[in-house]
PyMOL Python script that loads the backbone (N, CA, C, O; Angstrom):
from pymol import cmd

cmd.read_pdbstr("""\
ATOM      1  N   MET A   1       7.419 -15.400   4.297  1.00  0.00           N
ATOM      2  CA  MET A   1       7.179 -14.581   5.465  1.00  0.00           C
ATOM      3  C   MET A   1       7.757 -15.279   6.682  1.00  0.00           C
ATOM      4  O   MET A   1       7.655 -16.498   6.818  1.00  0.00           O
ATOM      5  N   LYS A   2       8.351 -14.514   7.545  1.00  0.00           N
ATOM      6  CA  LYS A   2       8.950 -15.090   8.751  1.00  0.00           C
ATOM      7  C   LYS A   2       7.892 -15.309   9.823  1.00  0.00           C
ATOM      8  O   LYS A   2       8.012 -16.214  10.648  1.00  0.00           O
ATOM      9  N   ARG A   3       6.859 -14.479   9.807  1.00  0.00           N
ATOM     10  CA  ARG A   3       5.817 -14.572  10.814  1.00  0.00           C
ATOM     11  C   ARG A   3       4.755 -15.520  10.297  1.00  0.00           C
ATOM     12  O   ARG A   3       4.355 -15.435   9.136  1.00  0.00           O
ATOM     13  N   ALA A   4       4.288 -16.440  11.167  1.00  0.00           N
ATOM     14  CA  ALA A   4       3.282 -17.421  10.767  1.00  0.00           C
ATOM     15  C   ALA A   4       1.929 -16.741  10.524  1.00  0.00           C
ATOM     16  O   ALA A   4       1.520 -15.842  11.258  1.00  0.00           O
ATOM     17  N   LEU A   5       1.272 -17.191   9.498  1.00  0.00           N
ATOM     18  CA  LEU A   5      -0.062 -16.670   9.157  1.00  0.00           C
ATOM     19  C   LEU A   5      -1.112 -17.494   9.887  1.00  0.00           C
ATOM     20  O   LEU A   5      -0.936 -18.697  10.076  1.00  0.00           O
ATOM     21  N   PRO A   6      -2.196 -16.859  10.294  1.00  0.00           N
ATOM     22  CA  PRO A   6      -3.278 -17.610  10.945  1.00  0.00           C
ATOM     23  C   PRO A   6      -3.964 -18.565   9.954  1.00  0.00           C
ATOM     24  O   PRO A   6      -3.848 -18.429   8.736  1.00  0.00           O
ATOM     25  N   ASP A   7      -4.676 -19.528  10.529  1.00  0.00           N
ATOM     26  CA  ASP A   7      -5.415 -20.492   9.730  1.00  0.00           C
ATOM     27  C   ASP A   7      -6.800 -20.028   9.298  1.00  0.00           C
ATOM     28  O   ASP A   7      -7.533 -20.775   8.650  1.00  0.00           O
ATOM     29  N   ARG A   8      -7.153 -18.820   9.647  1.00  0.00           N
ATOM     30  CA  ARG A   8      -8.490 -18.269   9.297  1.00  0.00           C
ATOM     31  C   ARG A   8      -8.331 -17.123   8.310  1.00  0.00           C
ATOM     32  O   ARG A   8      -7.240 -16.588   8.112  1.00  0.00           O
ATOM     33  N   TYR A   9      -9.430 -16.772   7.713  1.00  0.00           N
ATOM     34  CA  TYR A   9      -9.391 -15.598   6.789  1.00  0.00           C
ATOM     35  C   TYR A   9      -9.116 -14.314   7.599  1.00  0.00           C
ATOM     36  O   TYR A   9      -9.547 -14.150   8.740  1.00  0.00           O
ATOM     37  N   LEU A  10      -8.378 -13.424   6.935  1.00  0.00           N
ATOM     38  CA  LEU A  10      -7.972 -12.187   7.609  1.00  0.00           C
ATOM     39  C   LEU A  10      -8.923 -11.044   7.287  1.00  0.00           C
ATOM     40  O   LEU A  10      -9.423 -10.920   6.170  1.00  0.00           O
ATOM     41  N   THR A  11      -9.158 -10.214   8.297  1.00  0.00           N
ATOM     42  CA  THR A  11      -9.899  -9.000   8.060  1.00  0.00           C
ATOM     43  C   THR A  11      -8.901  -7.904   7.623  1.00  0.00           C
ATOM     44  O   THR A  11      -7.691  -8.087   7.749  1.00  0.00           O
ATOM     45  N   PRO A  12      -9.412  -6.766   7.110  1.00  0.00           N
ATOM     46  CA  PRO A  12      -8.467  -5.677   6.781  1.00  0.00           C
ATOM     47  C   PRO A  12      -7.639  -5.233   7.976  1.00  0.00           C
ATOM     48  O   PRO A  12      -6.472  -4.872   7.820  1.00  0.00           O
ATOM     49  N   VAL A  13      -8.227  -5.255   9.166  1.00  0.00           N
ATOM     50  CA  VAL A  13      -7.483  -4.870  10.375  1.00  0.00           C
ATOM     51  C   VAL A  13      -6.397  -5.903  10.652  1.00  0.00           C
ATOM     52  O   VAL A  13      -5.270  -5.534  10.982  1.00  0.00           O
ATOM     53  N   ASP A  14      -6.712  -7.176  10.525  1.00  0.00           N
ATOM     54  CA  ASP A  14      -5.696  -8.226  10.694  1.00  0.00           C
ATOM     55  C   ASP A  14      -4.523  -8.034   9.747  1.00  0.00           C
ATOM     56  O   ASP A  14      -3.358  -8.075  10.142  1.00  0.00           O
ATOM     57  N   LEU A  15      -4.879  -7.820   8.462  1.00  0.00           N
ATOM     58  CA  LEU A  15      -3.833  -7.634   7.428  1.00  0.00           C
ATOM     59  C   LEU A  15      -2.977  -6.415   7.725  1.00  0.00           C
ATOM     60  O   LEU A  15      -1.751  -6.480   7.629  1.00  0.00           O
ATOM     61  N   ALA A  16      -3.593  -5.331   8.074  1.00  0.00           N
ATOM     62  CA  ALA A  16      -2.842  -4.097   8.404  1.00  0.00           C
ATOM     63  C   ALA A  16      -1.900  -4.331   9.560  1.00  0.00           C
ATOM     64  O   ALA A  16      -0.747  -3.901   9.519  1.00  0.00           O
ATOM     65  N   ASP A  17      -2.380  -5.016  10.608  1.00  0.00           N
ATOM     66  CA  ASP A  17      -1.563  -5.335  11.770  1.00  0.00           C
ATOM     67  C   ASP A  17      -0.399  -6.234  11.376  1.00  0.00           C
ATOM     68  O   ASP A  17       0.743  -6.004  11.773  1.00  0.00           O
ATOM     69  N   LEU A  18      -0.701  -7.250  10.599  1.00  0.00           N
ATOM     70  CA  LEU A  18       0.306  -8.215  10.196  1.00  0.00           C
ATOM     71  C   LEU A  18       1.442  -7.530   9.377  1.00  0.00           C
ATOM     72  O   LEU A  18       2.614  -7.865   9.551  1.00  0.00           O
ATOM     73  N   LEU A  19       1.098  -6.602   8.515  1.00  0.00           N
ATOM     74  CA  LEU A  19       2.079  -5.943   7.666  1.00  0.00           C
ATOM     75  C   LEU A  19       2.596  -4.634   8.247  1.00  0.00           C
ATOM     76  O   LEU A  19       3.537  -4.047   7.715  1.00  0.00           O
ATOM     77  N   GLY A  20       1.995  -4.181   9.320  1.00  0.00           N
ATOM     78  CA  GLY A  20       2.456  -2.952   9.963  1.00  0.00           C
ATOM     79  C   GLY A  20       2.141  -1.699   9.164  1.00  0.00           C
ATOM     80  O   GLY A  20       2.933  -0.758   9.130  1.00  0.00           O
ATOM     81  N   VAL A  21       0.991  -1.692   8.528  1.00  0.00           N
ATOM     82  CA  VAL A  21       0.572  -0.530   7.764  1.00  0.00           C
ATOM     83  C   VAL A  21      -0.788  -0.053   8.293  1.00  0.00           C
ATOM     84  O   VAL A  21      -1.480  -0.813   8.970  1.00  0.00           O
ATOM     85  N   PRO A  22      -1.181   1.195   7.993  1.00  0.00           N
ATOM     86  CA  PRO A  22      -2.509   1.652   8.392  1.00  0.00           C
ATOM     87  C   PRO A  22      -3.626   0.877   7.631  1.00  0.00           C
ATOM     88  O   PRO A  22      -3.428   0.444   6.496  1.00  0.00           O
ATOM     89  N   VAL A  23      -4.725   0.728   8.246  1.00  0.00           N
ATOM     90  CA  VAL A  23      -5.877   0.049   7.650  1.00  0.00           C
ATOM     91  C   VAL A  23      -6.257   0.721   6.323  1.00  0.00           C
ATOM     92  O   VAL A  23      -6.602   0.044   5.355  1.00  0.00           O
ATOM     93  N   GLU A  24      -6.189   2.044   6.291  1.00  0.00           N
ATOM     94  CA  GLU A  24      -6.552   2.777   5.059  1.00  0.00           C
ATOM     95  C   GLU A  24      -5.633   2.371   3.903  1.00  0.00           C
ATOM     96  O   GLU A  24      -6.067   2.393   2.751  1.00  0.00           O
ATOM     97  N   THR A  25      -4.402   2.007   4.170  1.00  0.00           N
ATOM     98  CA  THR A  25      -3.495   1.513   3.120  1.00  0.00           C
ATOM     99  C   THR A  25      -4.028   0.234   2.508  1.00  0.00           C
ATOM    100  O   THR A  25      -3.957   0.063   1.291  1.00  0.00           O
ATOM    101  N   VAL A  26      -4.551  -0.655   3.306  1.00  0.00           N
ATOM    102  CA  VAL A  26      -5.119  -1.912   2.805  1.00  0.00           C
ATOM    103  C   VAL A  26      -6.289  -1.592   1.867  1.00  0.00           C
ATOM    104  O   VAL A  26      -6.414  -2.204   0.806  1.00  0.00           O
ATOM    105  N   TYR A  27      -7.139  -0.646   2.248  1.00  0.00           N
ATOM    106  CA  TYR A  27      -8.260  -0.265   1.394  1.00  0.00           C
ATOM    107  C   TYR A  27      -7.789   0.448   0.117  1.00  0.00           C
ATOM    108  O   TYR A  27      -8.403   0.290  -0.939  1.00  0.00           O
ATOM    109  N   GLN A  28      -6.720   1.221   0.206  1.00  0.00           N
ATOM    110  CA  GLN A  28      -6.166   1.845  -1.008  1.00  0.00           C
ATOM    111  C   GLN A  28      -5.608   0.804  -1.967  1.00  0.00           C
ATOM    112  O   GLN A  28      -5.821   0.884  -3.177  1.00  0.00           O
ATOM    113  N   TRP A  29      -4.890  -0.178  -1.416  1.00  0.00           N
ATOM    114  CA  TRP A  29      -4.401  -1.270  -2.238  1.00  0.00           C
ATOM    115  C   TRP A  29      -5.526  -1.946  -2.985  1.00  0.00           C
ATOM    116  O   TRP A  29      -5.405  -2.263  -4.168  1.00  0.00           O
ATOM    117  N   ARG A  30      -6.638  -2.167  -2.272  1.00  0.00           N
ATOM    118  CA  ARG A  30      -7.790  -2.806  -2.886  1.00  0.00           C
ATOM    119  C   ARG A  30      -8.376  -1.980  -4.023  1.00  0.00           C
ATOM    120  O   ARG A  30      -8.686  -2.499  -5.095  1.00  0.00           O
ATOM    121  N   ARG A  31      -8.521  -0.668  -3.763  1.00  0.00           N
ATOM    122  CA  ARG A  31      -9.063   0.209  -4.796  1.00  0.00           C
ATOM    123  C   ARG A  31      -8.186   0.288  -5.997  1.00  0.00           C
ATOM    124  O   ARG A  31      -8.690   0.353  -7.119  1.00  0.00           O
ATOM    125  N   LYS A  32      -6.908   0.284  -5.815  1.00  0.00           N
ATOM    126  CA  LYS A  32      -5.913   0.383  -6.888  1.00  0.00           C
ATOM    127  C   LYS A  32      -5.554  -0.991  -7.503  1.00  0.00           C
ATOM    128  O   LYS A  32      -4.822  -1.085  -8.488  1.00  0.00           O
ATOM    129  N   GLN A  33      -6.096  -2.030  -6.885  1.00  0.00           N
ATOM    130  CA  GLN A  33      -5.802  -3.423  -7.265  1.00  0.00           C
ATOM    131  C   GLN A  33      -4.334  -3.736  -7.262  1.00  0.00           C
ATOM    132  O   GLN A  33      -3.837  -4.387  -8.181  1.00  0.00           O
ATOM    133  N   THR A  34      -3.615  -3.277  -6.230  1.00  0.00           N
ATOM    134  CA  THR A  34      -2.198  -3.501  -6.120  1.00  0.00           C
ATOM    135  C   THR A  34      -1.840  -4.404  -4.914  1.00  0.00           C
ATOM    136  O   THR A  34      -0.701  -4.851  -4.782  1.00  0.00           O
ATOM    137  N   GLY A  35      -2.800  -4.651  -4.070  1.00  0.00           N
ATOM    138  CA  GLY A  35      -2.548  -5.424  -2.853  1.00  0.00           C
ATOM    139  C   GLY A  35      -2.924  -6.904  -3.009  1.00  0.00           C
ATOM    140  O   GLY A  35      -3.209  -7.361  -4.116  1.00  0.00           O
ATOM    141  N   PRO A  36      -2.924  -7.634  -1.916  1.00  0.00           N
ATOM    142  CA  PRO A  36      -3.314  -9.039  -1.986  1.00  0.00           C
ATOM    143  C   PRO A  36      -4.776  -9.177  -2.364  1.00  0.00           C
ATOM    144  O   PRO A  36      -5.592  -8.313  -2.045  1.00  0.00           O
ATOM    145  N   ARG A  37      -5.101 -10.258  -3.042  1.00  0.00           N
ATOM    146  CA  ARG A  37      -6.454 -10.484  -3.482  1.00  0.00           C
ATOM    147  C   ARG A  37      -7.365 -10.683  -2.287  1.00  0.00           C
ATOM    148  O   ARG A  37      -7.058 -11.470  -1.392  1.00  0.00           O
ATOM    149  N   GLY A  38      -8.490  -9.972  -2.267  1.00  0.00           N
ATOM    150  CA  GLY A  38      -9.475 -10.080  -1.204  1.00  0.00           C
ATOM    151  C   GLY A  38     -10.821 -10.505  -1.793  1.00  0.00           C
ATOM    152  O   GLY A  38     -11.009 -10.523  -3.010  1.00  0.00           O
ATOM    153  N   PHE A  39     -11.734 -10.841  -0.915  1.00  0.00           N
ATOM    154  CA  PHE A  39     -13.090 -11.220  -1.343  1.00  0.00           C
ATOM    155  C   PHE A  39     -14.086 -10.766  -0.291  1.00  0.00           C
ATOM    156  O   PHE A  39     -13.746 -10.516   0.865  1.00  0.00           O
ATOM    157  N   ARG A  40     -15.305 -10.674  -0.734  1.00  0.00           N
ATOM    158  CA  ARG A  40     -16.386 -10.218   0.164  1.00  0.00           C
ATOM    159  C   ARG A  40     -17.178 -11.410   0.680  1.00  0.00           C
ATOM    160  O   ARG A  40     -17.480 -12.350  -0.056  1.00  0.00           O
ATOM    161  N   VAL A  41     -17.502 -11.345   1.951  1.00  0.00           N
ATOM    162  CA  VAL A  41     -18.440 -12.279   2.587  1.00  0.00           C
ATOM    163  C   VAL A  41     -19.567 -11.372   3.047  1.00  0.00           C
ATOM    164  O   VAL A  41     -19.493 -10.757   4.111  1.00  0.00           O
ATOM    165  N   GLY A  42     -20.615 -11.296   2.229  1.00  0.00           N
ATOM    166  CA  GLY A  42     -21.654 -10.311   2.506  1.00  0.00           C
ATOM    167  C   GLY A  42     -21.040  -8.923   2.326  1.00  0.00           C
ATOM    168  O   GLY A  42     -20.546  -8.600   1.246  1.00  0.00           O
ATOM    169  N   ARG A  43     -21.069  -8.127   3.347  1.00  0.00           N
ATOM    170  CA  ARG A  43     -20.509  -6.789   3.259  1.00  0.00           C
ATOM    171  C   ARG A  43     -19.078  -6.713   3.867  1.00  0.00           C
ATOM    172  O   ARG A  43     -18.468  -5.646   3.924  1.00  0.00           O
ATOM    173  N   HIS A  44     -18.571  -7.881   4.314  1.00  0.00           N
ATOM    174  CA  HIS A  44     -17.280  -7.933   4.990  1.00  0.00           C
ATOM    175  C   HIS A  44     -16.171  -8.347   4.034  1.00  0.00           C
ATOM    176  O   HIS A  44     -16.335  -9.287   3.256  1.00  0.00           O
ATOM    177  N   LEU A  45     -15.045  -7.648   4.090  1.00  0.00           N
ATOM    178  CA  LEU A  45     -13.899  -7.964   3.267  1.00  0.00           C
ATOM    179  C   LEU A  45     -12.979  -8.929   4.010  1.00  0.00           C
ATOM    180  O   LEU A  45     -12.697  -8.755   5.196  1.00  0.00           O
ATOM    181  N   ARG A  46     -12.518  -9.949   3.286  1.00  0.00           N
ATOM    182  CA  ARG A  46     -11.630 -10.934   3.889  1.00  0.00           C
ATOM    183  C   ARG A  46     -10.524 -11.252   2.922  1.00  0.00           C
ATOM    184  O   ARG A  46     -10.671 -11.089   1.711  1.00  0.00           O
ATOM    185  N   PHE A  47      -9.373 -11.724   3.481  1.00  0.00           N
ATOM    186  CA  PHE A  47      -8.211 -12.088   2.701  1.00  0.00           C
ATOM    187  C   PHE A  47      -7.796 -13.512   3.078  1.00  0.00           C
ATOM    188  O   PHE A  47      -7.736 -13.856   4.259  1.00  0.00           O
ATOM    189  N   ASP A  48      -7.516 -14.323   2.083  1.00  0.00           N
ATOM    190  CA  ASP A  48      -7.038 -15.686   2.327  1.00  0.00           C
ATOM    191  C   ASP A  48      -5.553 -15.593   2.687  1.00  0.00           C
ATOM    192  O   ASP A  48      -4.786 -14.977   1.948  1.00  0.00           O
ATOM    193  N   PRO A  49      -5.133 -16.187   3.800  1.00  0.00           N
ATOM    194  CA  PRO A  49      -3.709 -16.104   4.221  1.00  0.00           C
ATOM    195  C   PRO A  49      -2.757 -16.609   3.149  1.00  0.00           C
ATOM    196  O   PRO A  49      -1.647 -16.090   3.030  1.00  0.00           O
ATOM    197  N   GLU A  50      -3.143 -17.576   2.389  1.00  0.00           N
ATOM    198  CA  GLU A  50      -2.273 -18.089   1.323  1.00  0.00           C
ATOM    199  C   GLU A  50      -2.070 -17.048   0.227  1.00  0.00           C
ATOM    200  O   GLU A  50      -0.961 -16.884  -0.282  1.00  0.00           O
ATOM    201  N   ASP A  51      -3.163 -16.334  -0.141  1.00  0.00           N
ATOM    202  CA  ASP A  51      -3.063 -15.236  -1.135  1.00  0.00           C
ATOM    203  C   ASP A  51      -2.139 -14.137  -0.600  1.00  0.00           C
ATOM    204  O   ASP A  51      -1.354 -13.559  -1.351  1.00  0.00           O
ATOM    205  N   VAL A  52      -2.240 -13.855   0.701  1.00  0.00           N
ATOM    206  CA  VAL A  52      -1.390 -12.826   1.283  1.00  0.00           C
ATOM    207  C   VAL A  52       0.068 -13.255   1.230  1.00  0.00           C
ATOM    208  O   VAL A  52       0.939 -12.452   0.894  1.00  0.00           O
ATOM    209  N   ARG A  53       0.341 -14.512   1.558  1.00  0.00           N
ATOM    210  CA  ARG A  53       1.728 -15.023   1.485  1.00  0.00           C
ATOM    211  C   ARG A  53       2.294 -14.915   0.104  1.00  0.00           C
ATOM    212  O   ARG A  53       3.428 -14.468  -0.072  1.00  0.00           O
ATOM    213  N   VAL A  54       1.517 -15.321  -0.896  1.00  0.00           N
ATOM    214  CA  VAL A  54       1.951 -15.260  -2.301  1.00  0.00           C
ATOM    215  C   VAL A  54       2.231 -13.799  -2.694  1.00  0.00           C
ATOM    216  O   VAL A  54       3.233 -13.505  -3.345  1.00  0.00           O
ATOM    217  N   TRP A  55       1.347 -12.907  -2.295  1.00  0.00           N
ATOM    218  CA  TRP A  55       1.500 -11.479  -2.622  1.00  0.00           C
ATOM    219  C   TRP A  55       2.765 -10.905  -1.982  1.00  0.00           C
ATOM    220  O   TRP A  55       3.522 -10.185  -2.632  1.00  0.00           O
ATOM    221  N   VAL A  56       2.993 -11.229  -0.698  1.00  0.00           N
ATOM    222  CA  VAL A  56       4.171 -10.704  -0.021  1.00  0.00           C
ATOM    223  C   VAL A  56       5.448 -11.255  -0.692  1.00  0.00           C
ATOM    224  O   VAL A  56       6.428 -10.529  -0.859  1.00  0.00           O
ATOM    225  N   GLU A  57       5.424 -12.517  -1.065  1.00  0.00           N
ATOM    226  CA  GLU A  57       6.599 -13.073  -1.733  1.00  0.00           C
ATOM    227  C   GLU A  57       6.851 -12.398  -3.066  1.00  0.00           C
ATOM    228  O   GLU A  57       8.005 -12.182  -3.438  1.00  0.00           O
ATOM    229  N   SER A  58       5.774 -12.054  -3.807  1.00  0.00           N
ATOM    230  CA  SER A  58       5.963 -11.367  -5.087  1.00  0.00           C
ATOM    231  C   SER A  58       6.518  -9.961  -4.878  1.00  0.00           C
ATOM    232  O   SER A  58       7.302  -9.470  -5.689  1.00  0.00           O
ATOM    233  N   GLN A  59       6.105  -9.312  -3.781  1.00  0.00           N
ATOM    234  CA  GLN A  59       6.660  -7.992  -3.473  1.00  0.00           C
ATOM    235  C   GLN A  59       8.134  -8.070  -3.149  1.00  0.00           C
ATOM    236  O   GLN A  59       8.916  -7.202  -3.536  1.00  0.00           O
ATOM    237  N   MET A  60       8.504  -9.113  -2.438  1.00  0.00           N
ATOM    238  CA  MET A  60       9.929  -9.269  -2.063  1.00  0.00           C
ATOM    239  C   MET A  60      10.745  -9.586  -3.296  1.00  0.00           C
ATOM    240  O   MET A  60      11.868  -9.094  -3.412  1.00  0.00           O
ATOM    241  N   GLU A  61      10.231 -10.396  -4.240  1.00  0.00           N
ATOM    242  CA  GLU A  61      10.952 -10.686  -5.467  1.00  0.00           C
ATOM    243  C   GLU A  61      11.124  -9.442  -6.345  1.00  0.00           C
ATOM    244  O   GLU A  61      12.176  -9.254  -6.957  1.00  0.00           O
ATOM    245  N   GLU A  62      10.106  -8.605  -6.404  1.00  0.00           N
ATOM    246  CA  GLU A  62      10.212  -7.369  -7.181  1.00  0.00           C
ATOM    247  C   GLU A  62      11.235  -6.427  -6.602  1.00  0.00           C
ATOM    248  O   GLU A  62      11.899  -5.699  -7.340  1.00  0.00           O
ATOM    249  N   ALA A  63      11.376  -6.428  -5.279  1.00  0.00           N
ATOM    250  CA  ALA A  63      12.298  -5.523  -4.604  1.00  0.00           C
ATOM    251  C   ALA A  63      13.752  -5.999  -4.727  1.00  0.00           C
ATOM    252  O   ALA A  63      14.691  -5.220  -4.563  1.00  0.00           O
ATOM    253  N   ALA A  64      13.912  -7.276  -5.016  1.00  0.00           N
ATOM    254  CA  ALA A  64      15.277  -7.838  -5.044  1.00  0.00           C
ATOM    255  C   ALA A  64      15.971  -7.557  -6.389  1.00  0.00           C
ATOM    256  O   ALA A  64      17.119  -7.956  -6.586  1.00  0.00           O
TER     257      ALA A  64
END
""", "prot")
cmd.dss("prot")
cmd.show_as("cartoon", "prot")
cmd.util.cbc("prot")
cmd.orient("prot")
């Protein structure tokens, strides 16, 4: 990724903003198990920036 990832866990809104997609797309990816791996902290969904980086790289490799 060309854009630096934050050092904190990402919320669905953070992830949507980072990737330039609607927040609902992030939730659809989660339901379909096609997006970056996420985890729950209580009732809150979070994404590890490293998992997001790995997922984005895998998407880029598949597209190439």
